RODO-2510 file (C-alpha; in nm, 4 decimals, decimal comma):
residues 399
     n   res          X          Y          Z
     1     m     1,6157     1,3151   -11,7130
     2     q     1,8766     1,5815   -11,6554
     3     k     1,7597     1,8183   -11,9296
     4     q     1,3993     1,7945   -11,8066
     5     a     1,5078     1,8645   -11,4480
     6     e     1,7098     2,1673   -11,5600
     7     r     1,4140     2,3000   -11,7576
     8     e     1,1858     2,2622   -11,4540
     9     r     1,4395     2,4432   -11,2326
    10     k     1,4575     2,7324   -11,4780
    11     q     1,0791     2,7453   -11,5034
    12     k     1,0494     2,7820   -11,1246
    13     e     1,3096     3,0598   -11,1290
    14     i     1,1137     3,2403   -11,4024
    15     e     0,7918     3,2134   -11,2009
    16     k     0,9688     3,3588   -10,8958
    17     r     1,1007     3,6548   -11,0971
    18     e     0,7609     3,7181   -11,2514
    19     k     0,6035     3,7308   -10,9037
    20     e     0,8651     3,9864   -10,7962
    21     i     0,7839     4,2025   -11,0966
    22     a     0,4087     4,1747   -11,0344
    23     h     0,4574     4,2757   -10,6696
    24     h     0,6597     4,5858   -10,7585
    25     q     0,4235     4,6748   -11,0432
    26     a     0,1267     4,6700   -10,8052
    27     f     0,3031     4,9341   -10,5930
    28     v     0,3762     5,1453   -10,9018
    29     d     0,0159     5,1246   -11,0211
    30     s    -0,1153     5,2232   -10,6762
    31     f     0,1156     5,5151   -10,5941
    32     r     0,2534     5,6594   -10,9202
    33     a    -0,0045     5,9438   -10,9144
    34     k     0,0537     6,0357   -10,5485
    35     a     0,3072     6,3140   -10,5022
    36     t     0,4387     6,1669   -10,1768
    37     k     0,5055     5,8286   -10,3392
    38     a     0,5949     5,9312   -10,6949
    39     r     0,9719     5,9162   -10,6424
    40     q     0,9541     5,5752   -10,4793
    41     a     0,7284     5,4531   -10,7610
    42     q     0,9897     5,5636   -11,0154
    43     s     1,2539     5,3723   -10,8195
    44     k     1,0311     5,0667   -10,8274
    45     i     1,0075     5,0968   -11,2043
    46     k     1,3868     5,1004   -11,2271
    47     l     1,4023     4,8026   -10,9924
    48     i     1,1610     4,6127   -11,2189
    49     e     1,3841     4,6910   -11,5164
    50     r     1,6816     4,5410   -11,3300
    51     i     1,5136     4,2024   -11,2826
    52     q     1,6464     3,9727   -11,5509
    53     i     1,4353     3,6824   -11,6762
    54     e     1,6061     3,4142   -11,8834
    55     r     1,3402     3,2862   -12,1170
    56     l     1,3270     2,9135   -12,1872
    57     p     1,3612     2,7997   -12,5449
    58     q     1,0214     2,7266   -12,6882
    59     s     0,9313     2,3611   -12,6869
    60     s     0,7022     2,2291   -12,9563
    61     r     0,5270     1,9964   -12,7100
    62     r     0,4729     1,7833   -13,0191
    63     y     0,6246     1,4391   -13,0141
    64     p     0,7686     1,2961   -13,3331
    65     s     0,7494     0,9229   -13,3905
    66     f     1,0689     0,7345   -13,4755
    67     r     1,0160     0,3775   -13,5974
    68     f     1,3289     0,1834   -13,6814
    69     r     1,2866    -0,1668   -13,8256
    70     p     1,5838    -0,3694   -13,9561
    71     r     1,5263    -0,5125   -14,3026
    72     r     1,6681    -0,8471   -14,1872
    73     p     1,8828    -0,9769   -13,9000
    74     s     2,2576    -0,9442   -13,9335
    75     g     2,5138    -1,2135   -13,8692
    76     r     2,6378    -1,2690   -13,5162
    77     q     2,9534    -1,0628   -13,5710
    78     v     2,8527    -0,7136   -13,6770
    79     v     3,1829    -0,5318   -13,7191
    80     q     3,5429    -0,5964   -13,6196
    81     a     3,8166    -0,3335   -13,6103
    82     a     4,1816    -0,4195   -13,5489
    83     g     4,4930    -0,2055   -13,5089
    84     i     4,3119     0,1202   -13,5888
    85     a     4,5347     0,4273   -13,5768
    86     k     4,4611     0,7835   -13,6796
    87     a     4,6465     1,1113   -13,6385
    88     y     4,5680     1,4671   -13,7420
    89     g     4,9020     1,6184   -13,8357
    90     a     5,1442     1,5479   -13,5552
    91     k     4,8672     1,4743   -13,3046
    92     p     4,7744     1,1060   -13,2675
    93     v     4,4076     1,0496   -13,1857
    94     l     4,3654     0,6730   -13,2016
    95     e     4,6409     0,4158   -13,1573
    96     e     4,6120     0,0385   -13,1908
    97     v     4,2374     0,0373   -13,1294
    98     a     4,0627    -0,2995   -13,1479
    99     l     3,6853    -0,3367   -13,1208
   100     e     3,4374    -0,6128   -13,1926
   101     v     3,0644    -0,5421   -13,2019
   102     r     2,8199    -0,8309   -13,1818
   103     r     2,4559    -0,8593   -13,2863
   104     g     2,2298    -0,7199   -13,0144
   105     d     2,4928    -0,4906   -12,8640
   106     r     2,3679    -0,1499   -12,7590
   107     l     2,7099    -0,0016   -12,7235
   108     a     2,7820     0,3501   -12,5965
   109     i     3,1247     0,4951   -12,6707
   110     i     3,2300     0,7524   -12,4127
   111     g     3,5418     0,9519   -12,3288
   112     p     3,6560     1,3127   -12,2910
   113     n     3,6310     1,5581   -12,5784
   114     g     3,9021     1,5213   -12,8402
   115     i     3,9824     1,1592   -12,7534
   116     g     3,8642     1,0257   -13,0921
   117     k     3,5071     0,8998   -13,0417
   118     s     3,3623     1,0557   -13,3580
   119     t     3,6790     0,9662   -13,5500
   120     l     3,6322     0,6001   -13,4603
   121     l     3,2705     0,5998   -13,5789
   122     k     3,3669     0,7652   -13,9083
   123     i     3,6364     0,5030   -13,9637
   124     l     3,3942     0,2192   -13,8878
   125     v     3,1354     0,3403   -14,1429
   126     g     3,3959     0,4266   -14,4078
   127     r     3,3625     0,8061   -14,3901
   128     l     3,7278     0,8366   -14,2896
   129     q     4,0301     0,6267   -14,3762
   130     p     4,2517     0,5116   -14,0869
   131     d     4,6275     0,5590   -14,1013
   132     a     4,6594     0,1930   -14,0056
   133     g     4,4370    -0,1019   -13,9226
   134     t     4,1376    -0,2769   -14,0741
   135     v     3,7587    -0,2694   -14,0450
   136     e     3,5527    -0,5718   -14,1426
   137     w     3,1738    -0,5746   -14,1436
   138     g     2,9979    -0,9047   -14,0816
   139     y     2,7569    -1,1116   -14,2875
   140     e     2,4339    -0,9393   -14,3949
   141     t     2,5090    -0,6140   -14,2116
   142     w     2,3395    -0,2952   -14,3293
   143     p     2,4683    -0,0004   -14,1274
   144     g     2,2862     0,3331   -14,1078
   145     y     2,4893     0,6346   -13,9960
   146     f     2,3828     0,9549   -13,8211
   147     a     2,6659     1,2089   -13,8417
   148     q     2,7333     1,4661   -13,5724
   149     d     2,7706     1,7208   -13,8537
   150     q     2,4528     1,6094   -14,0322
   151     k     2,3780     1,9701   -14,1350
   152     e     2,6849     1,9507   -14,3596
   153     v     2,5487     1,6282   -14,5078
   154     l     2,2186     1,8004   -14,5860
   155     a     2,3956     2,1076   -14,7224
   156     e     2,5433     1,8916   -15,0005
   157     r     2,1873     1,8578   -15,1321
   158     g     2,0847     2,2039   -15,0220
   159     e     1,8511     2,2837   -15,3138
   160     q     1,6492     1,9684   -15,2676
   161     t     1,3219     1,9823   -15,0808
   162     v     1,2538     1,7804   -14,7688
   163     e     1,0131     1,5638   -14,9664
   164     s     1,2456     1,4902   -15,2592
   165     w     1,5443     1,4194   -15,0321
   166     l     1,3511     1,1536   -14,8423
   167     w     1,1918     1,0119   -15,1576
   168     e     1,5419     0,9420   -15,2951
   169     s     1,5822     0,6641   -15,0406
   170     c     1,2547     0,4908   -15,1375
   171     p     1,1898     0,5719   -15,5078
   172     g     0,9537     0,2774   -15,5509
   173     e     0,7121     0,4005   -15,2873
   174     p     0,4114     0,6268   -15,3602
   175     i     0,4070     0,9890   -15,2493
   176     g     0,1568     0,9010   -14,9772
   177     f     0,4158     0,6771   -14,8115
   178     v     0,6745     0,9560   -14,8193
   179     r     0,4310     1,2101   -14,6751
   180     a     0,3390     0,9664   -14,3966
   181     q     0,7047     0,9235   -14,3004
   182     l     0,7520     1,3001   -14,2954
   183     g     0,4366     1,3526   -14,0932
   184     a     0,5657     1,1104   -13,8315
   185     v     0,8652     1,3382   -13,7739
   186     l     0,6523     1,6566   -13,7723
   187     f     0,6839     1,7763   -14,1327
   188     s     0,3404     1,8545   -14,2709
   189     g     0,1715     2,0802   -14,5239
   190     d     0,4054     2,3249   -14,6958
   191     e     0,6925     2,2217   -14,4658
   192     v     0,7673     1,9250   -14,6937
   193     q     0,8658     2,1746   -14,9658
   194     k     1,1291     2,3487   -14,7521
   195     k     1,4831     2,3356   -14,8847
   196     v     1,6968     2,1044   -14,6749
   197     i     1,9670     2,3708   -14,6482
   198     a     1,7176     2,5974   -14,4670
   199     l     1,6325     2,3470   -14,1940
   200     s     1,7181     2,4110   -13,8310
   201     g     1,9394     2,1665   -13,6461
   202     g     1,6418     1,9916   -13,4896
   203     e     1,4504     1,9719   -13,8179
   204     g     1,7552     1,8342   -13,9966
   205     a     1,8057     1,5684   -13,7305
   206     r     1,4411     1,4588   -13,7531
   207     l     1,4659     1,4344   -14,1316
   208     v     1,7819     1,2226   -14,1148
   209     f     1,6128     0,9867   -13,8690
   210     a     1,3145     0,9604   -14,1046
   211     r     1,5509     0,8531   -14,3815
   212     l     1,7190     0,5978   -14,1548
   213     a     1,3755     0,4565   -14,0731
   214     v     1,2966     0,4212   -14,4435
   215     e     1,6338     0,2587   -14,5259
   216     q     1,5848    -0,0050   -14,2513
   217     p     1,9461    -0,0672   -14,1459
   218     n     2,0112    -0,3529   -13,9054
   219     v     2,2951    -0,1562   -13,7432
   220     l     2,2474     0,2047   -13,6314
   221     v     2,5653     0,4087   -13,5844
   222     l     2,4776     0,7400   -13,4176
   223     d     2,7177     1,0251   -13,3389
   224     e     2,5755     1,2650   -13,0766
   225     p     2,2167     1,2138   -13,1961
   226     t     2,0552     1,4345   -12,9279
   227     n     2,2593     1,7515   -12,9880
   228     h     1,9909     1,9490   -13,1730
   229     l     1,6751     1,7791   -13,0505
   230     d     1,4264     1,9262   -12,8041
   231     l     1,3096     1,7312   -12,4988
   232     e     1,0104     1,5778   -12,6733
   233     a     1,2180     1,4545   -12,9679
   234     i     1,4837     1,3056   -12,7367
   235     e     1,2189     1,1133   -12,5443
   236     a     1,0643     0,9933   -12,8712
   237     l     1,4057     0,8889   -13,0025
   238     v     1,4761     0,6845   -12,6899
   239     e     1,1373     0,5158   -12,7273
   240     g     1,2089     0,4341   -13,0920
   241     l     1,5566     0,2989   -13,0201
   242     r     1,4309     0,0852   -12,7318
   243     a     1,1894    -0,0828   -12,9736
   244     y     1,4610    -0,1262   -13,2391
   245     d     1,5554    -0,4893   -13,2870
   246     g     1,8944    -0,4281   -13,4465
   247     t     2,2404    -0,3411   -13,3169
   248     l     2,3064     0,0051   -13,1781
   249     l     2,6445     0,1775   -13,1648
   250     f     2,6467     0,5395   -13,0488
   251     v     2,8421     0,8311   -12,9040
   252     s     2,6632     1,0635   -12,6615
   253     h     2,7385     1,3063   -12,3779
   254     d     2,3805     1,2851   -12,2492
   255     r     2,3811     1,0764   -11,9290
   256     w     2,0079     1,0058   -11,9414
   257     f     2,0215     0,8961   -12,3042
   258     v     2,3118     0,6580   -12,2367
   259     s     2,1495     0,5176   -11,9233
   260     q     1,8269     0,4415   -12,1098
   261     l     1,9854     0,2490   -12,3963
   262     a     2,3303     0,1053   -12,3350
   263     n     2,4012    -0,2550   -12,2379
   264     r     2,7732    -0,2145   -12,3031
   265     i     3,0059     0,0788   -12,2363
   266     v     3,3319     0,1335   -12,4228
   267     e     3,5485     0,4150   -12,2917
   268     i     3,8279     0,5470   -12,5118
   269     v     4,1377     0,6111   -12,3020
   270     p     4,4816     0,7342   -12,4157
   271     d     4,6251     0,3840   -12,4386
   272     g     4,3268     0,2126   -12,6033
   273     l     3,9771     0,1055   -12,5006
   274     r     3,8172     0,0101   -12,1704
   275     d     3,5365    -0,2334   -12,2504
   276     f     3,2624    -0,2862   -11,9911
   277     a     2,9771    -0,5336   -12,0403
   278     g     2,6848    -0,3834   -11,8514
   279     t     2,4583    -0,0822   -11,8153
   280     y     2,5686     0,2731   -11,7551
   281     e     2,4656     0,2543   -11,3892
   282     e     2,6711    -0,0625   -11,3427
   283     y     2,9661     0,1034   -11,5155
   284     i     2,9502     0,4027   -11,2787
   285     e     2,9138     0,1766   -10,9762
   286     r     3,2178    -0,0277   -11,0797
   287     l     3,4472     0,2475   -11,2115
   288     g     3,3084     0,5576   -11,0423
   289     d     3,3669     0,8102   -11,3217
   290     d     3,2612     0,9065   -11,6724
   291     h     3,3121     1,1806   -11,9302
   292     l     2,9580     1,2706   -12,0148
   293     d     2,7736     1,6022   -11,9934
   294     a     2,9166     1,7038   -11,6537
   295     d     3,2601     1,7227   -11,8135
   296     a     3,1345     1,9606   -12,0791
   297     v     2,9529     2,1720   -11,8211
   298     v     3,2636     2,2106   -11,6058
   299     l     3,4806     2,3002   -11,9029
   300     q     3,2294     2,5573   -12,0250
   301     a     3,2059     2,7122   -11,6786
   302     r     3,5828     2,7458   -11,6638
   303     r     3,5909     2,9053   -12,0089
   304     d     3,3149     3,1491   -11,9157
   305     k     3,4986     3,2442   -11,5956
   306     r     3,8217     3,3089   -11,7860
   307     r     3,6395     3,5174   -12,0488
   308     a     3,4651     3,7257   -11,7839
   309     k     3,7907     3,7829   -11,5999
   310     a     3,9689     3,8840   -11,9210
   311     a     3,6847     4,1201   -12,0159
   312     r     3,7009     4,2902   -11,6763
   313     a     4,0785     4,3230   -11,6975
   314     a     4,0524     4,4822   -12,0409
   315     d     3,7881     4,7337   -11,9458
   316     g     3,9627     5,0398   -11,8070
   317     d     4,0152     5,1659   -11,4525
   318     p     4,0474     4,8812   -11,1968
   319     q     3,9433     5,1060   -10,9060
   320     r     3,6279     5,2140   -11,0878
   321     q     3,5502     4,8513   -11,1720
   322     r     3,6006     4,7470   -10,8112
   323     r     3,3713     5,0240   -10,6899
   324     e     3,1113     4,9307   -10,9477
   325     r     3,1170     4,5687   -10,8333
   326     q     3,0808     4,6749   -10,4697
   327     l     2,7870     4,9002   -10,5497
   328     a     2,6157     4,6346   -10,7604
   329     s     2,6607     4,3753   -10,4873
   330     r     2,5162     4,6056   -10,2222
   331     r     2,2283     4,7013   -10,4526
   332     d     2,1422     4,3338   -10,5038
   333     q     2,1569     4,2794   -10,1268
   334     l     1,9205     4,5731   -10,0744
   335     t     1,6831     4,4361   -10,3369
   336     a     1,6653     4,1051   -10,1508
   337     e     1,6046     4,2820    -9,8170
   338     i     1,3285     4,4946    -9,9700
   339     e     1,1667     4,1811   -10,1128
   340     t     1,1754     4,0062    -9,7751
   341     a     1,0320     4,3038    -9,5859
   342     e     0,7575     4,3689    -9,8394
   343     s     0,6609     4,0027    -9,8447
   344     r     0,6196     4,0121    -9,4677
   345     i     0,4131     4,3336    -9,4879
   346     h     0,1953     4,1664    -9,7490
   347     a     0,1459     3,8606    -9,5262
   348     i     0,0403     4,0815    -9,2318
   349     n    -0,1994     4,2717    -9,4560
   350     e    -0,3574     3,9420    -9,5610
   351     l    -0,4191     3,8590    -9,1968
   352     f    -0,5714     4,2016    -9,1269
   353     c    -0,8044     4,1650    -9,4278
   354     d    -0,9698     3,8648    -9,2648
   355     p    -1,2917     4,0069    -9,1052
   356     t    -1,2666     3,7645    -8,8139
   357     y    -0,9002     3,8271    -8,7349
   358     f    -0,9430     4,1012    -8,4750
   359     q    -1,2347     3,9171    -8,3130
   360     r    -1,0403     3,5962    -8,2577
   361     t    -0,6961     3,7459    -8,1898
   362     p    -0,5881     3,8888    -7,8537
   363     r    -0,5378     4,2656    -7,8661
   364     a    -0,1744     4,2383    -7,7569
   365     e    -0,0928     3,9983    -8,0394
   366     a    -0,2697     4,2122    -8,2989
   367     g    -0,0935     4,5231    -8,1658
   368     k     0,2387     4,3470    -8,1926
   369     l     0,1740     4,2716    -8,5587
   370     e     0,0680     4,6308    -8,6234
   371     g     0,3921     4,7499    -8,4670
   372     e     0,5929     4,5069    -8,6768
   373     q     0,4157     4,6264    -8,9908
   374     k     0,5001     4,9914    -8,9157
   375     q     0,8639     4,9064    -8,8446
   376     l     0,8888     4,7114    -9,1674
   377     a     0,7314     4,9954    -9,3658
   378     a     0,9851     5,2393    -9,2191
   379     r     1,2639     4,9932    -9,2954
   380     v     1,1509     4,9637    -9,6560
   381     q     1,1617     5,3435    -9,6853
   382     q     1,5232     5,3451    -9,5603
   383     l     1,6257     5,0605    -9,7863
   384     m     1,4642     5,2204   -10,0902
   385     a     1,6421     5,5499   -10,0181
   386     e     1,9767     5,3717   -10,0057
   387     w     1,8856     5,1707   -10,3169
   388     e     1,8109     5,4951   -10,5049
   389     r     2,1422     5,6466   -10,3953
   390     l     2,3395     5,3401   -10,5078
   391     e     2,1557     5,3260   -10,8367
   392     g     2,2380     5,6891   -10,9015
   393     e     2,6061     5,6325   -10,8273
   394     l     2,6133     5,3259   -11,0534
   395     d     2,4544     5,5249   -11,3340
   396     s     2,7203     5,7950   -11,3002
   397     l     3,0014     5,5376   -11,3058
   398     r     2,8632     5,3791   -11,6208
   399     a     2,8014     5,7073   -11,7979
***
């Protein structure tokens, strides 16, 4: 799972940074009181302050339970759309779109941002009227819809509590049933009395899924259902949807989510739809491209680069900025060299601390290591002196 892999990568980076800080802090604690080392200890403190740690968002490590059961099977034809067209002002979004969804389809709709994926779902479930075309739902179909903007849906009933909002969808059930449904999606105790308008994105999503479970639709229409969920909730949602015996129609940019669920891929392209009967992996193997999360990542990176460039251009003297960048780059290089040298010194010290080392090691080899240790210690002194000078110049430039 891509999000899990990214979280693990960030966790390893955090652990590396924390080790760097601990290493420098040990030097500070040992030598701060010694006059000959006090200045270097102060520099180490400043170096520690420069190490940036990007904290991971807290994960609940609690797994909700999503249980979706259709009230009854639908007819073979679930929904049929023909000649669908929609424009926003002068900009056409959908033109002559035709789509037929059959019972048992687990259909992922993909395409680049702004191509009309969410618009198509809204038209299918009647939340938006098309400019042209028809939508016909099949025999005994009961669709349940998860909106991408579900927080707006909840805001319409903002003064209601979590408990009362869910109870609306099953008024004949006892309060114990309602509390059990809420407990399954991690609302317990006083949390059931929270106002729905005060819920976070993840809480709101879990509540909407609880209501869908209670309503028992035989067609689930989901628009970006993973956007606000943490890793545990996404995994639980996939598990619940795998066990779901109805028809699934969804939009998502999450590669892992699509690959776990879809047995049919529909890509919206400028001149209509590209319909592929098969899994996501088979789709990629056959067509070699998609418009899932990588597309969003690339676009965001380009936006961030443009913003950074514009901010630098708008921030005063170009020569001063150039000098500041040069100094910062050299300072970071020095930091890395100091880390490498001190790690090697530490490794040699570990060897020397072994009581048997000098007994089992030839004198020439041990002497060579001692010489290397002294050279490295002298090198660290030089590097730290240059680091202090650069830091002082950077501080004066930023003053």
